[in-house]
N, C-alpha and C positions, 0 to 999 in steps of 0.2 A: 718042865722048866727049861727055859732057854739058857744055854751056857755061852759065855763070851767066846770061847774057843770055836763054837759052832758058827759064828758070824764071819763074814768075809774079812779079809785082812786089809783094813783101811787105816790111814794115819790116826783118825780120831780115836781108835781103840786105846791108844797110849794115854788118853785123858780119862778113861773110864773110872779108874780107881779114885782119882782126885774128884771127879764129878759126883760119884756116888757118896764119897765121904762128905763132900760139901752139902749136898742136898739132904743128907741124913741129919744134919744139925742146923742148916740155914734155910730160911724160907725162899731165898732167891739166889740164882747163880747166873753167870754170863759165860757162854761158850763162844769163843772166837775161833772160827775155823774157815779157811779159805775154800773156794769151790773145789770139789773133788775129794775132800777129806772124808766124806761118808757120814756127815752128821745127820742129815735128813733121814737116812734109812736106818742107821744103827743105833743112834742115841735112844729113841723111844723103846726099841726092843731090849736094849741092855738094862734099862731102868724099870722094866715091867715087873720084875720079881722082887724089887726092893721092899724091905720090911715096912718102911715108913709109908709106902704106897697103900698097904693094907688091902690089896686086891681091888683098889679103886681104879677108875679109868685114867688114861692119859689122853688129853686133848691136845693135838698139835695143829697150830694155825699155819696154813700155807696161803700166800697172797693170791695165787692163781688156781683156777679150777683144774686145768690140765695137770699142773704140778701136784695138786692134792691127790688126784686119781692115780697118777704114776707112783707117787710115794707110797700110797696105801697098797697098790698092787705089788710093788717091789718088796715091801716088808712082808706081805702075805706069802709071796713066793719063797722067801727065805725060811718061812715056817712050814713050807710044803702045803700051803692052804690057798684058798681063793679069797679075794677081797670080800669082806662081809662076815668073815668068821672072827678070828682073834683081832684082826686089823680091818677096819672099815673106813668109809669116808662119807661125808655129807657135803654136798655142794648144792647150789640152787637147782631145783628141779630134778635132782638125782641123789640117791643115797644107797649105800650098801652097808648096812649094819644089822646086827642081830643081838640076841640076848647074850651071846658069848663074846661080843666085841669088847675088847679092853683098850684098844688104841683107836681113837677116831681122828682122822685127818679132816679138818674142816677149813672152809674159806672164811674170810673175815666177817662178812655179814652174818654168817651162820653163828659164829662165836658170840657176836653182839646179841643176837636173838636168844641164844641159850642163857646168857647171863641175865638179860632182861626178864626172861621167864622164870629163872631160878637164880636169884642173886647169890645164894649160898653154893651154887654149883654142886649140888648134892651128888655124891658118888664119884666125884672127880678129885683126884689127888694131886695131879700135876697138869699144868698148862704150859705148853712149849710154844714160843713165838719164833718160828723159823723165818729166815731171811728178813730179820727185823730191820736191817739196814735200808730196805726199800722205803721205809717210813710212809707207808700208806696210811691214809686218815683212819680207816677202820681198824688197822693194827694198833695205832696209837690209842684209839678209843678203847679197844679191847684190853690193852695193858692197863689203862687208867681204871677201868671197871674192876679188873682182877686185883689191882693193888688195893682198892678200897674194900673189896670183898675180903681180901687177906687180912687187912687191918681191922675191920669192924666185925666180920662174921666168921672167918675161917683162918685162924692162925696156923692151922696144920696144912693149908694149901701151899703147894710149892709152885714156883714160877721159874722157868728157864728161858732166857732170852738168847737165841743163837743168831750170830751175825757173821758175815764174811768181811765187811769193810767198815762197819760203824766204828766211831771213836769209842773204844772200850773204856777208856779212863772216864770220859764224860758220862757214859752210860752207867758206870759203877757208882759215880757220885750221885746221879739221879736216883739210883736204886739203893740209897743209904749204905753205900760201901759194899755192895754185893761183890763176891769174889769173882775175879776174871780167870777163867781157865782157857788156856791157849793151845790150840792144836796146830800141828804142821799140816800143810796140804799135801796131796799127792799129785804132783804135776811134773810133766816132762818138759825139757827145754822147748821154748817156742821161738823160732826165728821170725823176727818182725821186719817187714818191709813197708816203708812209707811211700805212698804215691801222691801225686799232686791232688790238692783238694778240688773236687768238681764244683762247677757252678750249680747252684740249687735247682736251676731249671733243667740241667742235664744230668741230674743225679742217677736216674735209671740207666742212661746210656753209659756213663762213666763206670758205674758199678758192674754192668754187664761186661765191659771191657776188662775190668779187674778180675772178674770170674773167669773169663776166657784165658787171661794170663795164668791164673792159678791152675786151670785145667791143663795147660800146656807144660807148665813147669813142675807140677807136683802130682803125687799120687794120693788117693784117698777122697773121702767125702768132704763136702764143703758146707759150712754154715755161714750164711750171709745175714748181716744185720742191716735193716732198713727202717726208716721212721714209721711207716704205716702201710695200710693195705693198698693205697693208691700206688705208691712206689713199688710195692711187691708185685702188683698186677702188671705194671708197665715193664719191670725188669723181667718177669716171667715171660711176657710176650716176646721180648727181645731175645731171650735165651731159646725159646721154642722156635723162633724163626731160624736160629742158627743150629740148634741141636735136636730139633723136634723129631727128625727121622732116625736118630741114633738110638739103638736098643740098649746101649751100655750107659746111658745117662738118664737119670730120673730127676725131674724138677718138681719140688714139693713146697708149696707155700705153708706158712705156719703163723696163724694169728687167731685171736680170740673168737672171731665171728664164724669160723669154719665149723663144719659138722665134726662130730667125734671121729667118724671114719676118716675124714680128710686129715685131721690132726694126727691120728694114729699112723697114717701113711708117712707123715713127715718124721716121726720119731722111731718107727720100727726099723729093724735091720734090713739091709738090702740083700738081694741074691748075689751070688758070686759074680764077679766081673761087671757089676753094675755100680756106677758112681752116682751118689745122690747129692743134689744141690738143694739145700733147705734155705728158703727165703723167709726170714723171720723178723718179727718185731722184738721188743724187749722181753717178750714172753720167754725167750730162749736164753736169757742172760744167766740165770742162777740154777735153782735146784732141778730144773728139767733136764733129764738125761736123754741125749740123742745119740744113738749108736753110731760108732764108726767115724766120728768127726775128728779130722786132724788138720783141717784148713779152715781158717776164719777170714772172711772179708768183711771189714767193718767200715761203714760209711761215716761213722762218727756222729750221727745225728739221731734224734728221737723226737717223738711228737708228744706234747703235753697239753693238757687243758688247764688254762689259768683263768680264774674267775675275776672279772672286772667289776668290782662292787659299785664303782661310780656309774656304770652303764647297765648293771643288772644282768649281765650274761657273761658266759665263758668265751674265751677266744682260744682257738687251737693254734699252737705255735710249734714250729719245727726248730729245735734248739740243739746246741752242742751237748754231747754227753759229758758227764763228769769224768775226772781222772779215775775214780773208783770203778765206774761203769766200764770205761775203756779197758781197765785191767781185768775185769770180770770177763769181758768178751774175748780178750786175748787169751785168757786162761782156758777157754773152752777148747782151744786147739791142742792143749797138752794134757788132756785127761787120761788118755790111754797109751800114748806114745809121743815121740818127738813130733812137734807140730809146726805150722807156719801160719802167720797172721799178716794179712795185707791191710794196712790202715790207710784210709783215703784222706790223709792230711799230712803236712810236713812234720817231721819228728820234733822240730823246735816248738810246735804249737802244743805239744802234750803238756808241757810244764805250765802253760797258761790256762789249762782246763780247770774248772772248779773242782775242789777236792772231792766233794760228794754231791749227790742229788739234793735238790731242795725238798724238804718235807712237804708232803701234800697238804697238810693242814695250813700251811702258809699261803697257798695259792688256789685252794679249792672252793667250790660252792659249799658253804657251811650249814645250809638249811637242814640237810639230813642229820648232821652231827648234833645240832642244837635240839632237834626233835628227840633224838636219843637221850641227850642229857636231861631234857625236861621230863621224859618218861622215867629216867633214873631218879628224878627228884632234885636235880641240880639246876639252879637258875644262873649261876655264874661259873663259867668254865674253870676259873682259877680255884674253885673249891675242890677240883680233882687234880691229880698229878699228871701233867703232860710234859714231855721233853721240850716242846715248843708250843707257844700260844699264838693264835692268830691275831691280826691287828684288830683293835677295838672297833674300827669302822666296819670292817668285813663282818665282824661278829654281830654288831648292832643292826646292820642292814639285813642280815639273814634272819635275825630275830624279828625284825619288822615284817618281813615277808610272812613268817609263820603267824604273826598277829593278824595280818591281812587275810590269811587263809583260815583264820579262826582256830588254828591249832593251839595257840597260846592266847590267854586273855590279856587285857590291858596291863596287867601286872607281870606279864610274861610267865604266868603259871600255866601248866598243861591243862587243857580243857578235855572234856569227855570226847569231843570230836578229834582232838589231837591224839588221844590215846588210841582211838580206832585207826587213825591214819598210820601210826607207828606199827600197828599189827599187820598192815598190808605189805610191808617190806618193799614199798615203792618210794620214789622220790616224793616228798611232801606235796608237791604240786599235783602229781598224778593221783596220789592217794585222796586228796581233797576232791578232785574231779569225780573219782569213782564213788566215793561215799555220798556226795551230794546228789549224784544221779540215782541213788537208791530211792529217793523220794518221788521219782517219776515212773513212767511206765517201764515194764520189764525190757522192752526193746531198746529204750534209751539207756537204761543201766547197762545192758549188754554191750551197746556201742561204746560206752565209756570204758568198759573192760578191754575191748579190742583196741581202742585208742591208746590206753595205758600200756598194753602189751607191745604194740608197735613202737612206741616211743621208748619203752624200757629196753627192748631187745634189738631194735633196728640199727641202721637202716636195712630194709628188706629188699631194696632194688639197687643193684650196682650199676653205676654209669648211667643213671636215668637222667632224662631231660625234664626239668621242671621241679617245683618244690611242693606240689600239692600232696598233702598228707593222705587224701582220699585214694590216691593211687596205691599207696602201701596197704591201706585197709582192704582194697580189692585183692591184692596179692595174698594177704593173710588167709583169705577164704578160697583162693584159686586152687583148682585141682592140678594145674600144670605149673609147677614151680621151677622146673629145670632151667628155664630160660632166664630166670631172674638173677642167678649168680650169687645168692646169699642164703642158701638152703639152711645152713646152721642157724642163722638168725631167724628164719621163718619158722623152723621147728620149735625153737625156744619161745618165740612170740606166741605160737599156738598153745604151747603148754602154759604160758603165763596167763593168757586169756581164759583158758579152761579153768585154771586154778582160781582166778578172780571170780568167774561166774559161779563156781561152786561155793566159794565163800559167801557170795551174795544170794546163794540159793536160787539161781536163775536157771531156766531150761537152757540146754546147750544148743538147741536147734532154732533159736529165735532168729528171725530175719531182721536185720538192722538197716536203718535208713541213713546213708552217709551224708545226707543234706543237713543232719543235726550235728555234724562233726564240729563245725565252727563254734556253735553255741556251747558245746561241752568243753571244747579246748579252751575257750575263754575263761572258764572257771579256774583252770590250772595256771593260765598265763595272763592274768589281768594286766600286768605291767608290760606285756608284749602285744597288746592290741594296737594295731597301727592303722593310720589313715594316709591315703595317698596325698602327696604334696601337690602334684599337678596332674590334671586329668590325662589319662593315657600313659603316664610315666612309670618309672620303676622305683622312684624314691618315696620313702614312707617316713612318717613321724610316729614314734612309739608313744604310748600313753605316759611313759616315764620321762619323756623329753628327748630321748636319743634318736639319732637318725640311722635308718637301715635301708637296704636296697635289694631288689630282685636282680637276677641276671637279665640282660637285655632281651633274651629270647624266651623268658619264662612264660608259660601259658597263663599264669596268674597275673601277668602284667595288666595294669589298668583297673584291677579290682579296687573298689573304693575303700573297703576295710578288710584287713587281714588279722588273723591271730597267729602268732609265730611261736612254734615250739622249739625250733633249732636254728640258731644263727651263730655266726662267727664274728667276734669283735676284733679280729687281729688287724683290721684296717680302720681308717678314720670313720667310715660309715660301715656298720656291720652288714655282712652279707647274709641274706635269708636263704636257709637250706630247706627248711620244712615249715609249711604254713597251710592255712586253710581260709577260704573266704568267710566273711562274717557279715551278717545283716545288721544294720544299725538298730533295728527294732529289738534284736536280741541283746545288744549292749544295753539299751534302755531298760529291758526287762530283767536281765540277770543282775545288773549293777544299779538298780534303781536307787538304792540307799547310798550309793557313792557318787551319784551325779550332783553337780553343783550348777547354780545359775549365777552368772556374773555380768554386771553392766560394764561394758568395755568401750573406751574411746581410744582408738589407735590409728595408725597410718595404713592406708590401703595403697600399697606401692603400685599395683596394677592400674588403679583408677586415678592415682595421683591426687588423693583427697583424704581428708580426715573421715574416719568411719566410726559411727556410734551405733553399737549393737548390744542387745541382750543375748548372751550365749549360754547354751546348755553344754557343759563341759564334763568330760570324763578324763581326769588327769590333765595331760597337756593337750588332749584332743578336743576340738570343737565339733560337737555332733550336729547342732543346728543353731541358727541365729535369726534374730528379727530386729528391725530398725528401732532405735530408741527415739521417743518423741520429746521428752523433756530433757534437754541437753544442757549441761553446765558449760557456759561459755569458756570458763577457765580451762576445763579439761579439753575442750575442742581446740583451744589455742595450744595447749601442750602437745596434742596429737599433731597439729600442724608443724610445730617446732621439730617434732620427731621426724616428720617427713622431710623437712628442709635439711636436717642433719643427714638423712639417708641419701638424698639426692645430691647435696652439696651446695655451696654458697652460690653457684651459678644458677640455682633455681630462682634467685631474686632478680628483680628488674634493674640491673646495673646500667646506668647511663654513663656517658663520657664524664659528666660532672661528678657523679658519685664515686666512680672508680678513681678519678683524679684526686678526689678528696682523700680516699684511703691511702693513695700513694704519697700524697703530700705529708700526711701524718707519719707514714712509715719513714719518709725522708728525715723528718725532724727527730723521730725516735732513734734513728741511727746515730744522731749526734747527742741526743739527750733522752735518757730512759724515763724521764718524768712524763713524757708525752704518752698517751694511751696506746695500747697494743691493738691495732686494727688488722692483725694478720688473719688469714682465713680460718685457721683452727680456733683462735681465740674468739672470733666473732661467732662461730658455730657453737662454741662452748657456752657463750654468754648471750644467746638469743633472747633469753627471758629478760635481760637487763636493758637491751637497746632496741629490740625489734617488736617485742610483744605489745607495747602501747600502740603500735601502728597496725596490728592484726585484727582489730575489731571488725567483725562481720566476715572474716575470711575463713574458708574451710577447705579450699582447693588451691593447688599451685597456681592455676590461672587467675585466681582472685588477687594474687600478689602484684599484678601489673600496676595497680593503682598506688602502690606504696612509693613515697618519696624517700628513697634511701639516703639521699644527701641530707635531707632534714633530719632523718633518724640518727645519722652519724654525728651531725653537728650538735644535736641535742646532748651528746655525751661530753661536749666541751663547754666550759664556762664562757661568758661574754668576753672576758679578758683573754682567754686562750684563743678564741676565735679571732680577736684582733691581732694577737701575736702570730697566729697562723698566716693571716693574710700579709702581714709585714715580712715574716721570715721566709715563707714559702709561697709566694704569690702564684696565682694560677697563670698569669700572663707576664710577659716582659716587654716593655716598650723599647723598641730598637731605634737607632738614629733616624730611620725613615719616618718614624711616627707610628708605625704599625704596632699593634698589640699582638704578640705571638704567644700562643699557648705553650707553656713549658711541659715537657714530658718527664714525669717522675717515676716511670716504670722501673728505672734502676735507682734503688734507694739512696745510694751514696753519691750519684753523679747525675743530676737532672740535665736534660738535653734541650738546647735551643736550636731548632731547625729553621734556618732563615736564608733567604736569597742573599748571595754575596753583596749585590749592589745596595741592599738595605743596611749594610754594616759600614759603608764608607764613612770615614771620619771618626770611627770608634777605635781609639788607640790601644785599649786594654781589654782583657777578657772580663765580661760582666760577672758579678758575684751576687749571691743571695745569702740568707741566714746570717745577717750582720757581717757580710764580707768573709765568712769562714769557708764558703764553698764556691769554687769557680764553676760556671756552667760549662758543659761540654758543647762547643759550638759546631753544629753540622752545617757547613756552608753549602748552599745549593746553587745550581745553575738557574738561569732565567726560566727554564722549563721545569724546575723543581727537582732536578736530579742531583745526587750527591757529587760534590766536587772535592771537599776536604773536611776532615774532622780535626779540631784543634782545641786545646785548652790554654793555648798561648797565642792570643790574637796578634800581639805585637810581633812575635816571631813570624807568624804567617805573612803579615804585610811586608816584612823585611826580606824573608827568604823564599817564600813560595808563591807570592801573588804574581810576580812577573811571568813565571812559567805557566800558571793557570790562565792568565790574560792572553798570552801568546797562543795557547791551545784553543781557548774559547772565543776569542774576538772574531775570528772568521766564521764560527758556527752561529754566533748570536750578534751579528753586526748592528742590529737595531738598538742594542742595549749599551749603556756607557761602560767603557773599559779604560778609565783614566790612568795616566802614568803614575800619578800620585794619589792613591785612594784615600789617604788620610786628610787631604785637602778638598776632596770631591764632595759633592752633595749626595747624601744617601737618598735613594729613591727606589720605589717599586715599579716605576714607569719606564717606558722606552724613551730613547733620545727625542723622538718626535714630540712627545707630550711634556717634555721638561720645560 
């Protein structure tokens, strides 16, 4: 029997009496303990011998595989044992348990599977949810299942939720008033220094500089938090350029895709006089213990996958960490002694950080969750207790995907196919692909297993050029994997493929044909089948209507059809990361029951003509088309109107007369809103009202040349309005010389009369139109038609300006009259000789 006194002296020990007493009488408890309190290691051990447990097992949920293995190994070492004896663990593709195992540390998917297989959790007396504040989707699901098991099947089952930063009061309310037991942490003072926030494009460089500063100023090992593998690799390269020859510095990356050996190097103690720099993702924030850390460099960023239900795929975003996360990271520096934390953002910004991380259930792809719920027998997520519920749209969209994959029937009930999908422990898309491939030859089914493994555990190639999935399939079977830089992922993918082939009872040495990859992948991603928009280009249209693009130098550029397994929707057009070419015949074969035929008359922008076609469609994609023979004239006219709207009003054959008519109406409307609106936008919006009667027989833009636009516009006016138009806004004005001069109405509020000065002799006042309410703007011209003066006050011009104009122009145009008294002179367009 383990005695409390035998356990290490951590602050959490002070809570043991209260914790034991609570769980002896209550079904659920909450333990709030900051990092370093010892909860992960000591709590399961101290509860192991409680009477209420009755020699049953304790299952402890850890969010991460590496943390689960470390927690089990640490507890086993305190018992003087190896993992797999009293304390064991189960993670994907690896387990160490035996008949003697009483404490099992498991990851989230494992817990869900255990409950699905045995809803009563036979032989389990306590389930511990460690690091629950991380709010992973599978953790929320596991707790929901356990609460229902506790209520309906096992009133003796105890649940313990352990958290470092979660809102304990809210959690207690959610758990029907469960008692909160609060532990002090064991942390030493941490001196915090705030550095300028780096530009996102220079994050590795700025982080490397901060690490260099820490090396110069402080002693001890350094833990560096970066958003993801890409930033870690770049920062590692910069550090190796600077410190690579030094024997006293060890640079160790730490993220999920590494091999176990590489991860062990990051967390193991170093030799004397060797400083370790650990470059880590969020994997190192919480229960993972890394020996000797007293310095933290925190870039303040993390990478999250957020599902965009409107576009049907996730987008990777680099976002600011929460305040709780920043505190967790800072606290890593003070686990063993006084520490130092360098935060790469101004101190004032800390208060603006979100209090806590967003629960994954609010921004994740919900298809795996809904399949688990359906297997559990739940149609509506609100039939179970969750701390947070996803949006209805996200939920319904994921449910629709499962219906499309035939995992659910039309009433959203689990099908036999869906039950088999759930057992494969793959994303529903991949599970559907593998199971449907069972009906084909063994080599096709084996290829499906390999594709699923690569997508489940990849990417397998680091820094590769191109998005072709078939490259990764080649790596999966390659004998030389050292050059690919993702050995951990390759090993795991091989184990996944092996396990899937065993489940399907396939021979392991089958030769597979990668040419079938696209056809198989299409079954998993029917909504991500894409057709090129322009021959030879990189832009594609997805079958769900979204736009995506390859990089400019991608070898898949120009493929007519792609099926895409991995893309990022963080930009307006999603970027394709992993895809495979697809033959059109395969689309027609695999999705024969989903193809539709539609007669379509629309606008062909390239040929500037209405297009009438019968189209074979798969979602938003047109697979093939043929010309329609019997065409509805009304539909053809509508398509032509669509084209005019796309091109603009300038597509119509505007003449001086028709344009002048529009401008005259606009002039009158400026003074009286009862006149019709002939503005460009209104005319485009109302093509059906004024233009359609004149489009008979037209199907192309060049057919429009025959249309009389002036007649079409005048038809919108009554006979009375046409008479008023001519009276109020005449096309021409008769000047004193007798000439009829066209008025310019291009400026709606002030029509222009451009006339030679000599033709206005004898006109004492400025001419007006619109029943005398609008003076014309008089542009007086030289005999050569060049501007001399602009005036709206002709009397003032004759009196004040004419003499100076005459003096300047008389010598230049001596053949034309320049009388001393223009008001008494005869207006003329002629020279003096012809008068």
